[in-house]
N, C-alpha and C positions, 0 to 999 in steps of 0.2 A: 437457187434458194434452198433447196433441200439439203445440199452439201453444207451451205452456211448454217442451216439449223442444226446439223450434227456437230459442227464446230462449237456452236453456242452451248449445246448440251454437254459436250466434254468439258467446256469451261465451267459450267455450273457444277459439275461433279467434283472438279478439283477445288472449287471455292466453297464446298459445303461447310467447312470448319473455319471459315474466315469471316471478316466483318463485311458490312455492306460496301464499304469503300473499296476493299480488296476485290470483291466480286465485280464491282463496277469497273475497276481498273483493268481487269482481265478482258472485258468485252468492250473497251472504250473505242475500239476501231470502228464501231458502227453504232448509230443511235438505236437501231433495233436490237443489236446485241446488248447494248447497255440496258435497255428496257427489260430484256429477258433476264439478264443477270440480276437486276434489281428485284424482279419478281421472285426469282429463286432464292435470293438472300432473305427476302421478307418471309417466305415460307420456312426457310431454315431457322430464322430468328424465332418464329412462333413455336417451332418444334423444340428448339433449345430452351425456350421459356418454360414449356411444359415439363421438360426434363428436370429443370431446376426445382420446380414445385414437387415433382415426384420424388426427387432425391431428398428434399427436406422432410417429406412425409415417411420416408423409408430408411432413415439413417440408422435404424436399429437392425439393418440387414446383417446376416451372419458373417459375411466377409469383412465387415467393418467392426466386428466385435473384438474386444480385447481378448487376451488368451484366457483359457479356462482356469489356469492356475491363479491368475489375478482375481477372477470371479470368486473362487473358493476362499481366497485369503480375505476377501471383503465381506464374506457371509455374515460374520458377527457384527460388522459395522452396519450392514443393511438392516439387521434385526432391530437395532437401536436408533435407526435413522428417523428423525422426526419428519412429519409431513411438510413442514415449512422448508426443510433442506432438500426436498425431492426435486431434482432437476432432470433435464433430458439425459445427460450423461450418466447420472446415477441409475435412472431407470433402465437405460440401455445395457448396463452391466449386470443387472439383476439376473440370477439364474432362474430356472423354470419354477422351482418350488417357492422361491421368494415372490415371484410374480403372482403365483396362485394365492399366496398368503395375503399380499396387499390387495388383490382384487376381492378376496373374501372379506377382508376388514372394511372395505369401502362399499360392500354390498353389491359388487359386480359379479358377473358370471365368471367362474374360475376354470372353465373348460376351453379347449382349443389349443392352437399352436402357440409357439413362443411369440411370433409376430403379432398374432391376434391379441394375446394377453397384454403385450406392451402397448399396442395401439389403443386398446380399451382403457388402460391405466393412464396413458398420456392424454387421451381425450377427456377423461374424467377430471384430470388435474389442469386441463386447459393449456397444455404444453404443445398441442398440435393445432395449427390454424391453416386454413386453405388459402395461402397467399399465391398470387400470380405475378410473375415478373415478365411482363410483356414490354418490349422495346417501344419507346415513344418515338414514333416516326412522323409526328405531326409537323415537325419543322423541316422534314426532308422534302425536297422537290420531287413531285411525282413525274416520272418519265413514262410516257406512253408510246408504244410503238405505232408506226403508221398503220392505218386501217388495211392497206393493201398487203401487209406482211403477216403471215400466219406461222407460228412456231409449233412444231410437233416433236414431243419427247418420245423417241422410240427405244430408249434404254430400258433394261429390266429393273423395275422398281424394287424387287426383292433380291437383287444381286448381292448386296452386302449381307442380308439376312442368311441367304443360302450359303454364301461363302463362309460365314462364321460358323454355321451349323456343320459344314463339312470339316472345318478346321477342328471343331470340338470333337467330332467323331474320330479324327485322326489322332489327336492328343490322347483321347480316352483309350483307343486301341493300343497305343504305345505304352500305356500305364503312367503317363504324365498327369497325375490327378490334380496337382496344383495348377498347372497351366490350363487344364480343362475346366476347373472351377472358375478361374479368372475369366476365361472366354465365355463361360455360361453366364456369369454375372453381367458381362458386357452385353451379351445377346439379350438378356432379360431387360436391361435398363434402356438400351438404345434402340433396339430394332423390334422387340416384341410388341404387339398391339393386341387389343381384344379380339380383332378378327384374324390375327396372325400370331397365335401364342407359340411358345416354345414347344417343339414336338415332344411327345411322350418318350420316343426312343432316344432323344438327346438326353433327357433326364436320366433314363435308365443306363445309358452308356457311361455318363459321368459317375453315377452311383456305383456301377460295377467297378470302375477304376478306383473309387474310394474304398470299396469294400475289400479289395485285394490286400493280402498280407495283414489280415485282422485290423482293417482300417488303418494300415500303416502305423501300427503301434498306437492306435487310438488318436493319432494326430489328425486324421480326416474325420473325426467324429462330428465336429460342428458343421463343416460343409455338407456332410451326409444328412445331418438333421435338417438343415435348411432346404436341401433338395427334396427330402421327404415331405416337409411341410408345404413346399410349393406345389408338389404333385398332388397332395391332398386338396389344396386350395383350388386347383384347376380341374379337379374331378378325375385325375388320372389314377389308375390302379397301381399301387405299389407292389412290386413282385414280393411274394411272401418270403421266399428264401433270402432275398436281399435285405428286406426289412428286419427279419429275425436276426440275421447275421450282424447287422448294424447295431441292434440293441445289445446283443450279447458281447460283441467285441469292444464296445465303448466303455465297458465296465472293467474295473481293476480292483486292486487291493489297497489303493492309496486313500488319502483323505477324500471324503465325499464320493467314494467309489471310483476315483480317477485312476488313470494309468500314466505315471510320470507327469502328472499335472494336466493331462489331456482327457477329454471325455468326462464321465462321471454319471452320477445318478440323475441329476437334473437333465442332462442330455438324453439319457435313456428314457426318462419319463416323457420328454417332449416327443421323442420318436414314437413311443407307444401311443401318445395322443394323436399323432399324425396318422398312424396306421389304423387306429380306431375310427378316425373321421374319413378315411378313404372309402371308396365304393364297396370294397370287400369287407370293411368293418373289422371287428375284433376276431372274426373267424380265422383270419390268416395268422394270428399270433399263436405260437406254439406254447406248450406247457413249460418247455425248457427256457423260453424267453421270459415268461412271467417269473419262473423260479429264479432265474439269474438276478432279476431286479429285486425280488423279495430278499434273496440272500445278501445282496449289496446293501439294501436298506437296513437289514439286521446288523451287518458288520459295521455300518456307520452309526448305529445307535438309535435309528428311527424305528423303534419297536412298534409303536402304534400304527404307523403307516404300513409297515411290513405285515402286521397282523390283518389290517383291513384288506390289503391286496391279496393276502393268502386266503382270506375268507371269500373274496370275490372269485378266486380261482376255483374253490371247492363248491361254493353255493351257486354262484351265477353261471359259471362256465362248465361245471361238472367235471373239472379236471381232477386227476389224481397226481398231485405233485410228488416228486421223489422224497424219501425220508430225510434226505440231507436238508431240504428246504424247511421242513418242520423243525428239524434239529437246530438249524441256524436261528430261527425266530425264537424258539424256546430257550436256547442258550443265551441269547441277548436279553430276553425278558428275565431270566433267572439271575443274570449278572446285575441287572438294574435293581433298584430298591423298590419295594412295595408293588411289585408287578407279578405276584404269584397267581392272581386270577387270570392274567394273560397267558401264563404257561398252561393253566388248565384249559383255556379256550383252544390253545394249539393242540393239546392232547385230544380234545373233543373233535376238532377238525380232522385230525389224523384218523380217528376212529370213523368219522363220517365218510372219509375218503376210501374206506374199505380195509384199512390196516387193522390187524388184530394185535392188541397189546401183549398177549401171551406169546407171540411169536416174533415180534420185531427185534427182540434182543439178539437174534442170530446175526444181525447186521450191525456194523459199527455205528452208523447213523441212528439206528433204532436204540442202541444202548445209550448214545448221547442224549437222545430225546427223553428216555426214561430217567436218566440221571438229572436232567433239568427239572423233570417233574418231582423227583425226590427232593431236590434243593428247594423248590417252591413249597412243597409240603412241609419241610422243616421250617421255612420262613413263616408259614401260616400256622404252624404248630398243629398241623393235621396229621397226627400219627397214624391213624388207620390208612389214609391215602398213601403215605410213604411206604408203609409195610406192604400194602397191596401192590404197588408198582414193583417193588423188589420181588415179591412172590410171582408176579407175572413174568419178570425177567428170568426167574429160576426155571420156568416151564419151557423156555425157548430151547429148540433143538439146534444142533450144529455148533455148539460153543465149546466142545471138548478140547482139551482136557478139563478146562474150568467150566463153571456153571455161569449162566447169564447174570444172576444176581451179584456174584462176585466180580464179574467184569464191569457191571454198572457201578458198583461201589468204588472200583478202582479207576473209573474214567478220568477223574481229576481230583485234585486235593479238596476242592469245594464239595464234590459229590461224596468223597470219603468222610469229610467232616459232617455233612448232613446226615449220612447213614448212621454214623456213630451216635450223633445226638438223638436221632429218632429212636434208636434201640435203647439208649440210656434212659430217655424219658419214659418209654414204654415199660421198662423194667421198674422204674420208680413208681409208676402207676400200679403195676402188678404187686409190688411190695406193699404199697399203701392199702391195697385191697386184700392182702394176705393170700394172693393167688400164687402159690409157690410153683405150680406146674407151668403157668405162663411165664414166670420169671426165669425158670430153668430153660424153657424152650427158646425164649428170646436170646438168652446168653449163648445157647448152642448155635443159633442162627448167626449171631455176631461172629463167632469163630469160623463158621462155614463160609461166611461172606468176606473173609480175610480182614475182618475188623478186630482190633485189639481192645478187649474190655479192660477198663482201668481197675485198679485195686479196690476202689470204692464200690464199683459195680459188682465185683466178685464178692465182696463182703456183704453187700445187700442181699445177694442171692443166697448165700450161706445163712444169713440172718433170718430170712423169711422161712427157710427150711427148718431152722432150729425153732423158730417161733411156732411153727405148725407141728412141731414134734415129729418131723420126718428125719429120724436119725440116720437111716440107711442112705437116703439121697444126700443128706448133708455130708456124710462121710465120703461117699463116692465123689461128690463134687470137690471136696477138699483134696482128695488124693489126685484128682485130675489137675487141680490147681498146682499141686506140688510138682507134678510131671512137667507142666508148662514152665514152671520156674526153673527146673533143671535144664530144659531145652532153651532157656533164654528168651522165652516169649512172654513172660510175666514176672512180676516181683514175687518173692516168696511170701507165703501167708504169715501174718503177724501172730504173736502168741495169743492174742485175744480171740482170734478165729478158732484156734485149736481148743481154747477153753470153752467156747460156746458149743462146739461140736461135742466135746466130752460131756458137757452138761446135758445136751440133748440125749446122748447115749445113756447117761445115768437115769434120766427121767423115763426113757423108754425101756429101761432094764436090759440094754444091750451091752453086757459086760465084755464080750469079745470085741465088739467095735470100739469100746473104750480103750482096750489095750492096743488095738491097731492104731488109733489116733495118737495115743501117748507115745508109741514107738516112732510114729512118723514125726511127731514133734521133737523127739530127742534127736532124730536124724537130721531134721532141717535146722534146728536152732542149737544143736549140741548142748541141750539143757533138759533138765527134768521138768522144766516149766517154771512158772512164777507163782506168786502167792494165790492167784486166782485158781490155777491148776490144783494147788494143794488144798484149797478150800473145797473144790469139787470132790477131790478124793476123800476129804474129811466128811463131806455130806454123805457119801456112800457108806462110810464106816459108821456114821451117826445113825443111819437108818437101821443098821444091824445092831446098834447098841453096844459096840465093841469099844469099851472105855480104854482098855489097855492099848489097843492099836491107835486110838485117837491121841492118847497122851504121847505115845512113841513118835507119831508123825509130827506133832508140834515140837517135841524135843529135837527131832531131826531138823526142823526148820530153823530153830534157834542155833543149832550147831553149824548150819550152813550159812549163817548170817542173815537169814530171812526173818524179819520181824513180823509176828502175827498181828493181824488187825482185828477190828471189832467183829468182822464176819467170821474170822477164824474161831475166836472164843465163843461166839454165839452158837456156832455149829457144834463145838465141843460140848457146850451145855445142852444142846439138843440131843446128843448121845446119852446124856444123863436122864433126860425125859424118857427115852426109850428103855433105859435100864432101870428106871424108877429109883434113882439114887440122888435124892435132894441134897444130901451132904456134899457130894462131889460137885453138884451144880453150884452151890454156894462157894465151894473152894475154887472153882474155875473163875468165878467173878472176883474173888479176892486176888487171884493170881493176875488177872488182867489189870486190875487197879495197880498192882505192884509194878507192872510194866508200863504204867502211865497211859493205858488204853481205857478210856472212859466208856462205861456201858450206855447203851441207848434204850429206847422204849422196847425194841424187839428183844434185847438182852434180858431186860427185867421180865418181860412177858414169858420168856423161855424158862427163867428160873422159877417164876411163880407156877408155871405149868408142871415143872419137875416136882414141886411140893404137893401136888394133888395125888398123893398115894394113900390117903386115909389115916396117916399116922399123926399123932399129936406133935412129935418132934418136927415133922415137916411143916405142920401148921405154924408152929412157933418160928421156924426159920423163915417162912413166907412173910410173917408179921415183921420180922427184922428187915427183910428185903424191901417190903413196902415202905418202912420208915426211911431207908436209904433213898428209895426212889422219890419220896416226898421232899427230902432234903435237896436232891439234885434238881427237882422241879422248881423249888424256890430259888435255887441258885441260877438256873437258866432264865427264869422270869426276871430275876434281879439284874443279871449281867448281860442278858441277851444271848441269842443263839450264835455259836461260833462254828463255822463250817456248814456242811450240807445237812439239811434237816433230816434227810433220809438215814444218815449214819450217826448223827450226834444228838438229835433231839430226844428228850426223855418225857415229853408231854404225853400223858396216858391217852390211849385211844379206846375205842369201844371194846376191843378184845381184852384190854386191861381190866375194864370194869366187869366183864364176864368172868374173868379169872378170880377177881376179888370176891365176887358173890359166891363163886364155887368154893373158895377157901373159907368164907364165913359159914357156909353150909357144912363144910367138913368140920369146922370148929364146933358147931352146934352138935354134931354127931359125937364129937369127942367129949363134951361135957355131959351129954345124955348117957354116954357109956361110963361115966364116972372117972374119966381120966383126968379131968380138971374141973375146978369149981366154976360154976356158971358165972358168978359175980366177978371172979378174978379174970375169967376169960373175956367178959364184956368190957371190963375196965382196962385191960392191958392188951391182950392179943388182938382183939377185934378192932381196936381204935384205928390203927393205920390202914387196915383193910377197908374200914368204913369210910375213911377219908378219901381213899381212891375211888370208891363208888360214888361218893357225893362231890367229887372234884368238879368244879366249874371253872373253865379257863377264863371266862369273862370276868368273874368275880376275883379270881386270882390276879388277873392283869390289873384290875382296879386297885387291889390291895398293894401291888407292887408300885403302882403309880403314886399312891398315897405315901408309901415309904420313901420314895424318891423325893417327893415334895418336902417331907419332913427333914430328910437329910440335907436338902438344899437350904432350908431355912436355918439349920444349925451351923452350916458352913459360912464362911465369910464370902464377900463378893469376889475376892481374888481366887477362891477355890471353886467358884461356880463354873459349870460347864457352859460351853457356847450354846446359845439357844438353838442353833441349827442342829448341832449334834444331839441335843436333848430331844428335839422333835423326831429325829431319825430313830433314836432308841425307843421312843414311845410307839412309833410306827412298827418297829420290829416286834414289840410286845403284842400289839393288836393283831399283827399278822400271825404270830404263833398261837394266839388265843383262838383265832378262827380255824 
């Protein structure tokens, strides 16, 4: 009977994967054997039914997942997937971060392994039900063995379990990671029980096989993730070296941080979650592992996630990440739009980690970090911050032969553009505030930092020096500009810049500097200058009262084909004021009219000032000039202003009235001295002067308006002006009156 029992046991082992009928057929030689076979088949059916339910609840296992490349290609589709279209297959293909997102959107806990997140989401959507597929044996005939027969199973119940474990160990030791993973899956599904789990060393052996050769080019990333999650779920300790290697090696430079479509950021984050939930916790995760994930997130454009993880490294774990990690996050934030504040946060975290901004420029990563800060400062229009970061870079040692600030500015085209804009805007601010020292210093910094100032920037710096009457600095700056132009580093200065510097030298009385600038202008432009240069030279002669030299210079202009303008003639009349020659002043005004150059208010004021020499002849000349001025005023009010008001308007100003009063006072001294009869003087000479004193632009404008209305009534409808044009003329008259 004992031998017969062994035979029946062997038959039951062979019939483990067959139906009840096959098992019954194998032992049909005896009723007792048939009963034993039926019992074994019933037990096997129950075990198979449980496996079916377990398989339905764990279809999202890593071995049954589609390839990682397909998951990444469907990322965009998952983001727009509506809740109504969420099915089991869709959720099974979601990567780790998408699972977290949907769990958060539905108010579920977003922590845990990939399997936990999927199960949580499936249960919330009602896609997982606890079904049981038990075989219905109610119709089968129950076969009972005789009472006198007793069956004893003396086989090893864990024989298959142990044999599969041994096979897994052999495959792992040989480096056959795929076969080892398949066997491990088979072991977990078929033979593992709560009281007989998969041994920890088996997990470690398969994990070691997967880790070899950098996760076999990241192709073993998903099996390694599943193994780590299973180990954490069963309370096993994940070896720190294996876990960190898995996280680092599953990351690449492809989309979503993948390597040839394998691995990626989602897989790495799931591995990190498994390591953190293991008994050793996050203490086993190294700073390099965290840094690799942060850099991958930055490269993928997930700046906010990268910044949060970087902050956790510095604040929560007290890590000191490499400068390259800070640089990667800052570069990604600077590259994105409206994320300047994030770059500043990264700089603050770098400082909190122990890095000193004044010394990090000695490393390439530090220079890239500072360059990102400069770009963010330019985007935020924070000029002091941008200049401060460049100054910090300049203090770094070990950058020879260049300086740190120059290397930061040349890090990338974006950094160079940001540095140039920051300096340009800072110079504009200095020019606006008339701070010539700051403007000159900023321009020098631009050159030292290998930045090329534009012509407009150089002109502004010269202009603020001229405005502040710093002739020596303006001259030296102009000469440096000329040298740069000769070296091909800048465009040559225009004539207007030379004229401004010459004018500043004349104002400051630097005659030697004036000659230096004029010689440089002749060398650069192969010319003696333009009319502005001549006017400046005339102004110097006018201050000396040298009428002959003034006349000779103007004659030379005419011979050179250079037509004098109103400024030229007004300057020549100014020389007559210095020489107290009113007759020559009137002569110059006559000459300018003969050249069709009309005098303006400043010209008339200069002629009137030339007549203040106490002589009756000069007073009479001033009266005639005042009469001509009144005629030009009436003409301007009637026809409107043509050209710039600064150069063409003859409307008298306050200085005109002061001169007219002074001339009337001089006339009074003339009749008191008996040079002219008082009544004659009052009725003739004083009349135009008095009109200038009593001139009211508003009344004159009203009179001109009245004259235009009268002329309009006298003309026919065909000759009337368009109403819009007439309104515009009236507006011009009112503007001139003001």
